[in-house]
LOKOL-301917 format. One record per residue (C-alpha): x, y, z; residue number from 1. Coordinates in pm, 1 decimal. Example, Ala and Ser with C-alpha at 12.3 -4.5 7.8 and 13.67 -1.06 7.14 Angstrom:
<atoms>
<atom xx="1230.0" yy="-450.0" zz="780.0" nr="1"/>
<atom xx="1367.0" yy="-106.0" zz="714.0" nr="2"/>
</atoms>
This chain:
<atoms>
<atom xx="-638.4" yy="3766.2" zz="-2273.3" nr="1"/>
<atom xx="-577.2" yy="3338.3" zz="-2310.7" nr="2"/>
<atom xx="-682.6" yy="3136.2" zz="-1996.8" nr="3"/>
<atom xx="-587.1" yy="2795.3" zz="-1901.8" nr="4"/>
<atom xx="-733.8" yy="2562.2" zz="-1705.3" nr="5"/>
<atom xx="-441.3" yy="2425.1" zz="-1468.0" nr="6"/>
<atom xx="-301.3" yy="2291.0" zz="-1188.3" nr="7"/>
<atom xx="-115.4" yy="2509.9" zz="-918.2" nr="8"/>
<atom xx="137.1" yy="2342.6" zz="-680.0" nr="9"/>
<atom xx="72.0" yy="2334.4" zz="-293.3" nr="10"/>
<atom xx="172.2" yy="2102.2" zz="11.2" nr="11"/>
<atom xx="475.3" yy="1970.9" zz="85.9" nr="12"/>
<atom xx="803.8" yy="1845.1" zz="-87.7" nr="13"/>
<atom xx="677.5" yy="1462.5" zz="-137.8" nr="14"/>
<atom xx="293.3" yy="1506.8" zz="-73.0" nr="15"/>
<atom xx="122.1" yy="1764.3" zz="-358.4" nr="16"/>
<atom xx="-153.1" yy="1896.2" zz="-326.6" nr="17"/>
<atom xx="-292.4" yy="2091.6" zz="-602.3" nr="18"/>
<atom xx="-563.3" yy="2370.6" zz="-691.7" nr="19"/>
<atom xx="-755.0" yy="2367.4" zz="-1018.2" nr="20"/>
<atom xx="-775.7" yy="2711.1" zz="-1140.3" nr="21"/>
<atom xx="-856.4" yy="2934.8" zz="-1434.7" nr="22"/>
<atom xx="-547.3" yy="3137.3" zz="-1496.9" nr="23"/>
<atom xx="-401.2" yy="3365.0" zz="-1770.9" nr="24"/>
<atom xx="-140.3" yy="3139.0" zz="-1946.6" nr="25"/>
<atom xx="111.4" yy="3388.4" zz="-1913.7" nr="26"/>
<atom xx="128.0" yy="3366.4" zz="-1529.5" nr="27"/>
<atom xx="364.5" yy="3183.3" zz="-1389.6" nr="28"/>
<atom xx="246.3" yy="2802.5" zz="-1230.5" nr="29"/>
<atom xx="200.3" yy="2922.5" zz="-884.8" nr="30"/>
<atom xx="112.6" yy="3259.4" zz="-945.3" nr="31"/>
<atom xx="-175.0" yy="3452.9" zz="-1034.2" nr="32"/>
<atom xx="-536.2" yy="3311.6" zz="-1127.1" nr="33"/>
<atom xx="-853.5" yy="3442.6" zz="-1212.3" nr="34"/>
<atom xx="-1105.8" yy="3201.8" zz="-1050.8" nr="35"/>
<atom xx="-999.4" yy="2839.7" zz="-792.1" nr="36"/>
<atom xx="-1202.3" yy="2585.4" zz="-982.2" nr="37"/>
<atom xx="-1115.0" yy="2312.5" zz="-729.3" nr="38"/>
<atom xx="-861.3" yy="2120.2" zz="-554.4" nr="39"/>
<atom xx="-694.9" yy="1728.9" zz="-660.0" nr="40"/>
<atom xx="-564.4" yy="1553.5" zz="-429.7" nr="41"/>
<atom xx="-311.2" yy="1263.3" zz="-544.7" nr="42"/>
<atom xx="-203.5" yy="1101.2" zz="-216.1" nr="43"/>
<atom xx="-527.9" yy="916.6" zz="-135.0" nr="44"/>
<atom xx="-634.7" yy="630.1" zz="-335.4" nr="45"/>
<atom xx="-848.9" yy="683.7" zz="-490.8" nr="46"/>
<atom xx="-734.4" yy="1031.6" zz="-571.2" nr="47"/>
<atom xx="-975.7" yy="1338.0" zz="-440.7" nr="48"/>
<atom xx="-1078.1" yy="1556.8" zz="-667.9" nr="49"/>
<atom xx="-1319.8" yy="1876.0" zz="-554.9" nr="50"/>
<atom xx="-1469.1" yy="2058.9" zz="-844.0" nr="51"/>
<atom xx="-1693.1" yy="2329.7" zz="-887.3" nr="52"/>
<atom xx="-1891.9" yy="2174.4" zz="-1212.7" nr="53"/>
<atom xx="-2078.7" yy="2493.4" zz="-1283.3" nr="54"/>
<atom xx="-1760.7" yy="2754.1" zz="-1264.3" nr="55"/>
<atom xx="-1515.5" yy="2499.1" zz="-1466.2" nr="56"/>
<atom xx="-1791.0" yy="2485.6" zz="-1726.2" nr="57"/>
<atom xx="-1840.5" yy="2846.4" zz="-1758.6" nr="58"/>
<atom xx="-1466.0" yy="2889.9" zz="-1803.3" nr="59"/>
<atom xx="-1493.5" yy="2637.4" zz="-2117.4" nr="60"/>
<atom xx="-1797.7" yy="2813.7" zz="-2290.1" nr="61"/>
<atom xx="-1598.2" yy="3138.8" zz="-2296.0" nr="62"/>
<atom xx="-1274.1" yy="2986.1" zz="-2429.7" nr="63"/>
<atom xx="-1026.4" yy="2805.0" zz="-2184.4" nr="64"/>
<atom xx="-823.3" yy="2567.7" zz="-2298.5" nr="65"/>
<atom xx="-747.1" yy="2315.9" zz="-1976.6" nr="66"/>
<atom xx="-364.8" yy="2097.6" zz="-1976.0" nr="67"/>
<atom xx="-360.5" yy="1781.3" zz="-2016.7" nr="68"/>
<atom xx="-350.5" yy="1709.5" zz="-1681.0" nr="69"/>
<atom xx="-659.5" yy="1914.0" zz="-1606.7" nr="70"/>
<atom xx="-866.5" yy="1821.6" zz="-1939.6" nr="71"/>
<atom xx="-820.8" yy="1427.4" zz="-1712.9" nr="72"/>
<atom xx="-978.3" yy="1584.3" zz="-1410.3" nr="73"/>
<atom xx="-1242.8" yy="1794.7" zz="-1618.1" nr="74"/>
<atom xx="-1350.9" yy="1457.5" zz="-1792.7" nr="75"/>
<atom xx="-1319.9" yy="1238.6" zz="-1465.7" nr="76"/>
<atom xx="-1563.2" yy="1485.3" zz="-1290.0" nr="77"/>
<atom xx="-1795.2" yy="1530.6" zz="-1598.8" nr="78"/>
<atom xx="-1728.5" yy="1915.6" zz="-1657.1" nr="79"/>
<atom xx="-1649.0" yy="1820.1" zz="-2015.6" nr="80"/>
<atom xx="-1948.9" yy="1607.0" zz="-2091.6" nr="81"/>
<atom xx="-2163.6" yy="1915.8" zz="-1952.9" nr="82"/>
<atom xx="-1957.7" yy="2130.2" zz="-2178.4" nr="83"/>
<atom xx="-2047.6" yy="1888.4" zz="-2503.1" nr="84"/>
<atom xx="-2399.2" yy="1865.4" zz="-2364.6" nr="85"/>
<atom xx="-2426.1" yy="2258.3" zz="-2337.8" nr="86"/>
<atom xx="-2309.4" yy="2227.5" zz="-2681.3" nr="87"/>
<atom xx="-2607.7" yy="2050.2" zz="-2825.5" nr="88"/>
<atom xx="-2891.5" yy="2214.5" zz="-2663.9" nr="89"/>
<atom xx="-2722.9" yy="2478.3" zz="-2810.8" nr="90"/>
<atom xx="-2772.8" yy="2392.8" zz="-3151.1" nr="91"/>
<atom xx="-3076.7" yy="2225.6" zz="-3075.1" nr="92"/>
<atom xx="-2983.8" yy="1897.6" zz="-3090.6" nr="93"/>
<atom xx="-3171.3" yy="1806.7" zz="-2724.6" nr="94"/>
<atom xx="-3337.3" yy="1936.5" zz="-2493.3" nr="95"/>
<atom xx="-3194.5" yy="2106.8" zz="-2156.0" nr="96"/>
<atom xx="-3387.1" yy="1813.9" zz="-1971.6" nr="97"/>
<atom xx="-3255.8" yy="1577.9" zz="-2181.6" nr="98"/>
<atom xx="-2870.7" yy="1695.2" zz="-2136.6" nr="99"/>
<atom xx="-2942.2" yy="1714.2" zz="-1767.1" nr="100"/>
<atom xx="-3091.6" yy="1358.9" zz="-1734.2" nr="101"/>
<atom xx="-2794.1" yy="1217.3" zz="-1925.6" nr="102"/>
<atom xx="-2531.1" yy="1390.0" zz="-1711.0" nr="103"/>
<atom xx="-2693.6" yy="1300.9" zz="-1437.8" nr="104"/>
<atom xx="-2706.3" yy="949.4" zz="-1482.1" nr="105"/>
<atom xx="-2380.8" yy="975.1" zz="-1610.3" nr="106"/>
<atom xx="-2233.2" yy="1104.0" zz="-1277.5" nr="107"/>
<atom xx="-2440.5" yy="801.8" zz="-1117.6" nr="108"/>
<atom xx="-2296.0" yy="538.2" zz="-1319.9" nr="109"/>
<atom xx="-1950.2" yy="708.9" zz="-1227.0" nr="110"/>
<atom xx="-2015.3" yy="694.1" zz="-841.0" nr="111"/>
<atom xx="-2075.2" yy="351.2" zz="-841.4" nr="112"/>
<atom xx="-1759.8" yy="272.3" zz="-1060.6" nr="113"/>
<atom xx="-1579.7" yy="465.9" zz="-772.2" nr="114"/>
<atom xx="-1781.5" yy="309.3" zz="-487.9" nr="115"/>
<atom xx="-1679.7" yy="-16.2" zz="-603.3" nr="116"/>
<atom xx="-1316.7" yy="76.5" zz="-622.6" nr="117"/>
<atom xx="-1354.3" yy="212.9" zz="-255.9" nr="118"/>
<atom xx="-1487.0" yy="-137.2" zz="-148.8" nr="119"/>
<atom xx="-1230.5" yy="-379.6" zz="-344.9" nr="120"/>
<atom xx="-955.4" yy="-155.5" zz="-178.8" nr="121"/>
<atom xx="-1137.0" yy="-169.9" zz="170.7" nr="122"/>
<atom xx="-1169.3" yy="-579.5" zz="117.1" nr="123"/>
<atom xx="-828.8" yy="-585.7" zz="-25.8" nr="124"/>
<atom xx="-687.6" yy="-460.8" zz="324.4" nr="125"/>
<atom xx="-893.0" yy="-672.4" zz="523.6" nr="126"/>
<atom xx="-765.9" yy="-969.9" zz="351.1" nr="127"/>
<atom xx="-428.7" yy="-888.9" zz="386.1" nr="128"/>
<atom xx="-470.1" yy="-788.5" zz="779.0" nr="129"/>
<atom xx="-615.0" yy="-1137.7" zz="825.6" nr="130"/>
<atom xx="-346.6" yy="-1285.2" zz="650.1" nr="131"/>
<atom xx="-102.5" yy="-1118.0" zz="820.1" nr="132"/>
<atom xx="-302.6" yy="-1181.0" zz="1159.4" nr="133"/>
<atom xx="-246.8" yy="-1586.8" zz="1066.2" nr="134"/>
<atom xx="65.5" yy="-1562.3" zz="976.8" nr="135"/>
<atom xx="150.7" yy="-1388.8" zz="1272.6" nr="136"/>
<atom xx="-68.9" yy="-1645.7" zz="1484.0" nr="137"/>
<atom xx="87.2" yy="-1945.9" zz="1341.3" nr="138"/>
<atom xx="447.0" yy="-1783.5" zz="1434.2" nr="139"/>
<atom xx="347.5" yy="-1745.8" zz="1767.9" nr="140"/>
<atom xx="224.5" yy="-2130.0" zz="1780.9" nr="141"/>
<atom xx="543.7" yy="-2277.6" zz="1656.6" nr="142"/>
<atom xx="742.4" yy="-2065.4" zz="1907.7" nr="143"/>
<atom xx="524.6" yy="-2160.8" zz="2167.4" nr="144"/>
<atom xx="536.6" yy="-2506.0" zz="2079.8" nr="145"/>
<atom xx="941.6" yy="-2489.1" zz="2051.9" nr="146"/>
<atom xx="931.0" yy="-2378.6" zz="2400.7" nr="147"/>
<atom xx="739.5" yy="-2661.1" zz="2533.2" nr="148"/>
<atom xx="957.4" yy="-2899.7" zz="2352.9" nr="149"/>
<atom xx="1266.2" yy="-2731.1" zz="2481.5" nr="150"/>
<atom xx="1138.3" yy="-2740.5" zz="2839.8" nr="151"/>
<atom xx="1078.3" yy="-3119.2" zz="2720.9" nr="152"/>
<atom xx="1410.3" yy="-3191.0" zz="2627.1" nr="153"/>
<atom xx="1578.6" yy="-3008.8" zz="2913.8" nr="154"/>
<atom xx="1347.2" yy="-3244.3" zz="3168.9" nr="155"/>
<atom xx="1457.4" yy="-3510.9" zz="2988.9" nr="156"/>
<atom xx="1836.2" yy="-3421.1" zz="3004.1" nr="157"/>
<atom xx="1792.8" yy="-3363.8" zz="3390.0" nr="158"/>
<atom xx="1606.0" yy="-3682.8" zz="3414.3" nr="159"/>
<atom xx="1897.0" yy="-3857.6" zz="3209.2" nr="160"/>
<atom xx="2153.8" yy="-3689.1" zz="3421.9" nr="161"/>
<atom xx="1997.9" yy="-3759.8" zz="3749.1" nr="162"/>
<atom xx="1976.2" yy="-4179.2" zz="3654.7" nr="163"/>
<atom xx="2371.0" yy="-4176.9" zz="3510.4" nr="164"/>
<atom xx="2455.0" yy="-3980.6" zz="3863.2" nr="165"/>
<atom xx="2239.9" yy="-4273.1" zz="4071.0" nr="166"/>
<atom xx="2421.2" yy="-4579.0" zz="3844.5" nr="167"/>
<atom xx="2768.0" yy="-4366.4" zz="3911.8" nr="168"/>
<atom xx="2683.0" yy="-4367.3" zz="4251.8" nr="169"/>
<atom xx="2573.5" yy="-4744.5" zz="4268.4" nr="170"/>
<atom xx="2880.7" yy="-4849.8" zz="4064.1" nr="171"/>
<atom xx="3075.4" yy="-4666.6" zz="4298.4" nr="172"/>
<atom xx="2948.7" yy="-4846.8" zz="4592.6" nr="173"/>
<atom xx="2939.8" yy="-5158.5" zz="4459.3" nr="174"/>
<atom xx="3300.3" yy="-5107.8" zz="4345.5" nr="175"/>
<atom xx="3407.2" yy="-5033.3" zz="4674.4" nr="176"/>
<atom xx="3219.8" yy="-5325.8" zz="4796.0" nr="177"/>
<atom xx="3417.5" yy="-5537.9" zz="4617.6" nr="178"/>
<atom xx="3744.5" yy="-5388.7" zz="4696.3" nr="179"/>
<atom xx="3651.9" yy="-5430.6" zz="5045.6" nr="180"/>
<atom xx="3576.6" yy="-5830.3" zz="4955.8" nr="181"/>
<atom xx="3931.4" yy="-5876.5" zz="4818.7" nr="182"/>
<atom xx="4089.0" yy="-5722.7" zz="5111.4" nr="183"/>
<atom xx="3890.5" yy="-5910.9" zz="5363.8" nr="184"/>
</atoms>
């Protein structure tokens, strides 16, 4: 029976969530499988992958062929490297301790890369928040300044209108006095 390591789609429309499974190659994509090896969630950044490394390697030893995407996931988590190192141990090229040390060093390096990416994303997100907050504060300050300017303009117009009313009133009283003098 030809066995494939492939993805089985779950989740809702637009939000895929995958199971990494070992299944008969003739089975349907989301149908019967032999063993669930892990999960893959591409909706997070970076993508969340939970994989049972030992069972994946056992299936690779038994001749299971991964699909392209499953191969990328297995490579990302180190299953293909472990399979390769186990081949070297079987041939006598290196000891099991050496193979375990190489795998541990590789996994540690991979973890540091993932942590660096997560930290970079969180700092980028924090910087974007800080820039948005600064822009919002500037807009608020501009609005407050514009409101104060409008208030000052309105007050200046009121004083100008009051002064013009006084001058008109004075002009009226002066013209009345002039008319009285002329009539007298």
